[in-house]
BASE-235592 format. One record per residue (C-alpha): chain; z, x, y. Coordinates in steps of 0.001 Angstrom, whole numbers, plus 500000, padded with zeros to 6 digits. Last residue first. Layout:
<nodes>
+------+--------+--------+--------+
| unit |      w |      u |      v |
+------+--------+--------+--------+
|    A |      Z |      X |      Y |
...
+------+--------+--------+--------+
</nodes>
This chain:
<nodes>
+------+--------+--------+--------+
| unit |      w |      u |      v |
+------+--------+--------+--------+
|    A | 847219 | 651373 | 080089 |
|    A | 850027 | 650493 | 082509 |
|    A | 851957 | 653520 | 083803 |
|    A | 855667 | 653374 | 082998 |
|    A | 857768 | 654479 | 085964 |
|    A | 859073 | 650982 | 086677 |
|    A | 859983 | 650424 | 083021 |
|    A | 861702 | 653800 | 082761 |
|    A | 863651 | 653132 | 085937 |
|    A | 864856 | 649782 | 084583 |
|    A | 865855 | 651424 | 081311 |
|    A | 867940 | 653978 | 083200 |
|    A | 869601 | 651296 | 085300 |
|    A | 870486 | 649286 | 082178 |
|    A | 871967 | 652365 | 080492 |
|    A | 874045 | 653214 | 083567 |
|    A | 875328 | 649634 | 083746 |
|    A | 876304 | 649727 | 080069 |
|    A | 878121 | 653053 | 080464 |
|    A | 879943 | 651863 | 083586 |
|    A | 880963 | 648590 | 081902 |
|    A | 882090 | 650460 | 078785 |
|    A | 884385 | 652642 | 080897 |
|    A | 885718 | 649528 | 082608 |
|    A | 886515 | 647972 | 079232 |
|    A | 888280 | 651148 | 078053 |
|    A | 890465 | 651239 | 081188 |
|    A | 891319 | 647554 | 080768 |
|    A | 892447 | 648317 | 077218 |
|    A | 894509 | 651252 | 078459 |
|    A | 896124 | 649070 | 081114 |
|    A | 897072 | 646438 | 078532 |
|    A | 898636 | 649066 | 076256 |
|    A | 900579 | 650460 | 079225 |
|    A | 901769 | 646992 | 080203 |
|    A | 903065 | 646439 | 076657 |
|    A | 904925 | 649762 | 076744 |
|    A | 906431 | 648921 | 080139 |
|    A | 907628 | 645528 | 078890 |
|    A | 909177 | 647024 | 075734 |
|    A | 910812 | 649889 | 077709 |
|    A | 912273 | 647834 | 080550 |
|    A | 913077 | 650634 | 082983 |
|    A | 916350 | 649958 | 084823 |
|    A | 917725 | 653343 | 083791 |
|    A | 921294 | 653176 | 082559 |
|    A | 924239 | 653342 | 084929 |
|    A | 926927 | 655646 | 083637 |
|    A | 930454 | 654877 | 082455 |
|    A | 933731 | 656728 | 082034 |
|    A | 934838 | 655915 | 085569 |
|    A | 933505 | 652714 | 087134 |
|    A | 933095 | 653030 | 090900 |
|    A | 932996 | 649723 | 092731 |
|    A | 930609 | 648439 | 095384 |
|    A | 931096 | 645481 | 097698 |
|    A | 930670 | 647659 | 100766 |
|    A | 928658 | 650834 | 101216 |
|    A | 929361 | 653064 | 104188 |
|    A | 926240 | 653249 | 106388 |
|    A | 922947 | 655087 | 105990 |
|    A | 920575 | 655330 | 108967 |
|    A | 917095 | 653871 | 108861 |
|    A | 915983 | 655405 | 112163 |
|    A | 915656 | 658866 | 110601 |
|    A | 913112 | 657429 | 108133 |
|    A | 912292 | 659677 | 105168 |
|    A | 915555 | 659198 | 103255 |
|    A | 915519 | 661364 | 100123 |
|    A | 916023 | 660154 | 096580 |
|    A | 917241 | 661745 | 093334 |
|    A | 917023 | 659721 | 090098 |
|    A | 914287 | 661806 | 088474 |
|    A | 912630 | 663864 | 091157 |
|    A | 912186 | 663596 | 094908 |
|    A | 911876 | 659820 | 095035 |
|    A | 911333 | 658393 | 098482 |
|    A | 913887 | 656180 | 100182 |
|    A | 912268 | 654715 | 103301 |
|    A | 911690 | 651315 | 101700 |
|    A | 915379 | 651036 | 100758 |
|    A | 916134 | 648888 | 103796 |
|    A | 919483 | 648265 | 105482 |
|    A | 920755 | 651299 | 103608 |
|    A | 923890 | 651917 | 101553 |
|    A | 926433 | 654686 | 101327 |
|    A | 928974 | 656137 | 098922 |
|    A | 930864 | 659271 | 099946 |
|    A | 933240 | 660175 | 097137 |
|    A | 936868 | 660249 | 098240 |
|    A | 938939 | 663403 | 098342 |
|    A | 941438 | 665458 | 096350 |
|    A | 944074 | 662780 | 095849 |
|    A | 947185 | 664080 | 093999 |
|    A | 948328 | 662028 | 091022 |
|    A | 947959 | 664955 | 088632 |
|    A | 944313 | 665206 | 089693 |
|    A | 942653 | 662674 | 091970 |
|    A | 939180 | 661600 | 093080 |
|    A | 938978 | 658503 | 095305 |
|    A | 935728 | 656636 | 094698 |
|    A | 936973 | 653139 | 095609 |
|    A | 937235 | 652233 | 091922 |
|    A | 939433 | 655234 | 091288 |
|    A | 938327 | 658551 | 089817 |
|    A | 940860 | 660452 | 087716 |
|    A | 940255 | 664041 | 086649 |
|    A | 942530 | 665570 | 084029 |
|    A | 943255 | 669269 | 084536 |
|    A | 941603 | 672214 | 082801 |
|    A | 939819 | 673551 | 085863 |
|    A | 940976 | 672436 | 089269 |
|    A | 938754 | 670140 | 091310 |
|    A | 936866 | 670681 | 094554 |
|    A | 935287 | 667812 | 096496 |
|    A | 932711 | 668543 | 099177 |
|    A | 932660 | 668562 | 102960 |
|    A | 933022 | 665509 | 105132 |
|    A | 935637 | 662755 | 105139 |
|    A | 933698 | 660555 | 102695 |
|    A | 933222 | 663474 | 100324 |
|    A | 929799 | 664857 | 099553 |
|    A | 928634 | 665677 | 096052 |
|    A | 927317 | 669188 | 095459 |
|    A | 923713 | 669237 | 094123 |
|    A | 923339 | 670816 | 090656 |
|    A | 920671 | 668507 | 089224 |
|    A | 923252 | 666741 | 087069 |
|    A | 925177 | 666025 | 090246 |
|    A | 928015 | 668231 | 091440 |
|    A | 931801 | 668125 | 091732 |
|    A | 932791 | 671529 | 093076 |
|    A | 934973 | 673972 | 091100 |
|    A | 933079 | 677155 | 092025 |
|    A | 931608 | 677350 | 088501 |
|    A | 930233 | 673855 | 089180 |
|    A | 931836 | 670738 | 087720 |
|    A | 929478 | 668122 | 086335 |
|    A | 928584 | 664524 | 087073 |
|    A | 926555 | 661951 | 085139 |
|    A | 926762 | 659424 | 087979 |
|    A | 923043 | 659010 | 088535 |
|    A | 922944 | 656516 | 091385 |
|    A | 921405 | 659039 | 093761 |
|    A | 920994 | 660024 | 097387 |
|    A | 920019 | 663284 | 099049 |
|    A | 921404 | 664757 | 102272 |
|    A | 919813 | 667876 | 103694 |
|    A | 916858 | 670078 | 102804 |
|    A | 918075 | 671726 | 099594 |
|    A | 920245 | 668739 | 098716 |
|    A | 923865 | 668093 | 099621 |
|    A | 924925 | 664955 | 097765 |
|    A | 925523 | 661306 | 098628 |
|    A | 926233 | 658689 | 095944 |
|    A | 924243 | 655537 | 096512 |
|    A | 925122 | 651890 | 097103 |
|    A | 924709 | 648294 | 096041 |
|    A | 926941 | 646959 | 093284 |
|    A | 928647 | 648487 | 090242 |
|    A | 928241 | 652241 | 090532 |
|    A | 928670 | 654179 | 087311 |
|    A | 930765 | 657299 | 086855 |
|    A | 930741 | 660046 | 084232 |
|    A | 933071 | 663014 | 084699 |
|    A | 935920 | 661319 | 082808 |
|    A | 933643 | 661019 | 079744 |
|    A | 934199 | 657795 | 077791 |
|    A | 930478 | 657047 | 077709 |
|    A | 930421 | 653313 | 078442 |
|    A | 927045 | 652020 | 079597 |
|    A | 926549 | 650166 | 082863 |
|    A | 923295 | 648206 | 082784 |
|    A | 920678 | 648986 | 085413 |
|    A | 920808 | 647754 | 088977 |
|    A | 917666 | 646662 | 090798 |
|    A | 916193 | 649424 | 092958 |
|    A | 912556 | 648789 | 091976 |
|    A | 910551 | 651521 | 093646 |
|    A | 907274 | 650911 | 095379 |
|    A | 903731 | 652168 | 095033 |
|    A | 900982 | 651563 | 097518 |
|    A | 897492 | 650116 | 097860 |
|    A | 896557 | 650823 | 094249 |
|    A | 892846 | 650154 | 094600 |
|    A | 890367 | 647399 | 093735 |
|    A | 886887 | 647519 | 095339 |
|    A | 885378 | 645287 | 097971 |
|    A | 881695 | 644530 | 098208 |
|    A | 879781 | 644165 | 101454 |
|    A | 876963 | 641737 | 102058 |
|    A | 874046 | 642828 | 104222 |
|    A | 871567 | 641130 | 101834 |
|    A | 869677 | 644406 | 101473 |
|    A | 869962 | 644495 | 097683 |
|    A | 871903 | 647771 | 097886 |
|    A | 875209 | 645875 | 098433 |
|    A | 877414 | 648203 | 100379 |
|    A | 880394 | 649648 | 098447 |
|    A | 879812 | 653229 | 099543 |
|    A | 880165 | 652067 | 103126 |
|    A | 883774 | 651239 | 102383 |
|    A | 885971 | 648235 | 101673 |
|    A | 889281 | 648518 | 099899 |
|    A | 891234 | 645927 | 097975 |
|    A | 894947 | 645807 | 097179 |
|    A | 897242 | 646362 | 094230 |
|    A | 900958 | 647064 | 094567 |
|    A | 902352 | 649498 | 092043 |
|    A | 905748 | 649825 | 090382 |
|    A | 908234 | 652647 | 090099 |
|    A | 911321 | 652476 | 087915 |
|    A | 914746 | 653463 | 089147 |
|    A | 916625 | 656181 | 087245 |
|    A | 920426 | 655964 | 087405 |
|    A | 920914 | 657712 | 084072 |
|    A | 917686 | 659130 | 082647 |
|    A | 916850 | 657630 | 079234 |
|    A | 913862 | 655590 | 080420 |
|    A | 912699 | 658647 | 082349 |
|    A | 909568 | 659383 | 080261 |
|    A | 908851 | 655645 | 080134 |
|    A | 908851 | 655381 | 083923 |
|    A | 906722 | 658517 | 084283 |
|    A | 904159 | 657134 | 081823 |
|    A | 904109 | 653799 | 083645 |
|    A | 903502 | 655464 | 087007 |
|    A | 900692 | 657632 | 085609 |
|    A | 899150 | 654625 | 083849 |
|    A | 899105 | 652746 | 087157 |
|    A | 897326 | 655598 | 088940 |
|    A | 894813 | 655834 | 086097 |
|    A | 894303 | 652073 | 086294 |
|    A | 893542 | 652381 | 090032 |
|    A | 891041 | 655151 | 089333 |
|    A | 889272 | 653181 | 086599 |
|    A | 889026 | 650119 | 088835 |
|    A | 887514 | 652265 | 091562 |
|    A | 884906 | 653482 | 089058 |
|    A | 884175 | 649886 | 087992 |
|    A | 883812 | 648704 | 091589 |
|    A | 881553 | 651627 | 092505 |
|    A | 879458 | 651177 | 089354 |
|    A | 878956 | 647487 | 090100 |
|    A | 878183 | 648178 | 093772 |
|    A | 875359 | 650603 | 093036 |
|    A | 875755 | 654365 | 093499 |
+------+--------+--------+--------+
</nodes>
């Protein structure tokens, strides 16, 4: 495959990766606590990108080098539900996931049949002192700004809220749930964070911007497709001219 086709095909693949990220962002624009994913472009050099002209030059092709998550805070939206909480400042709620601790900023909480406070995905929230927090059915739940959960004036536990020195090791499991993949990047109690009861943090996806980027990506995708088709047609005509026997 010639260098032009290789570059165009690589460009198509990188745009497909970008379109997948954008589509997932837009699909979760209404998910509380969701953090949008972005891509970082780079270049890749391989033997398949060698210049066939024999000039010993090597072409580079565009690729999505890595994706990263934008952890900037979304707007806090008032819901009025006592089971909804929004975090104002840096930090994550800690829950017991299937393989250990998971982290989220989605404060749309529920109460399990066993009386535990759980995330929307069904993971029990951890308390700062260890264990989980159990509430009584039919009684008003109050959640203070420091995360202390009370009923009838009696504290039941304090939500464990942690932060990380670097969020690079937090990998998205699904929706707004993250898992820490670096055992050396240990969580620590979050500071300068407040819990706002009756509110949830909206997704930080900018829908108009994401929609415009998606349209731009699709146009680039179409242009690269045309470039491959045009290059293929030119190569075919060149072969036909070479193969033509003079009369």
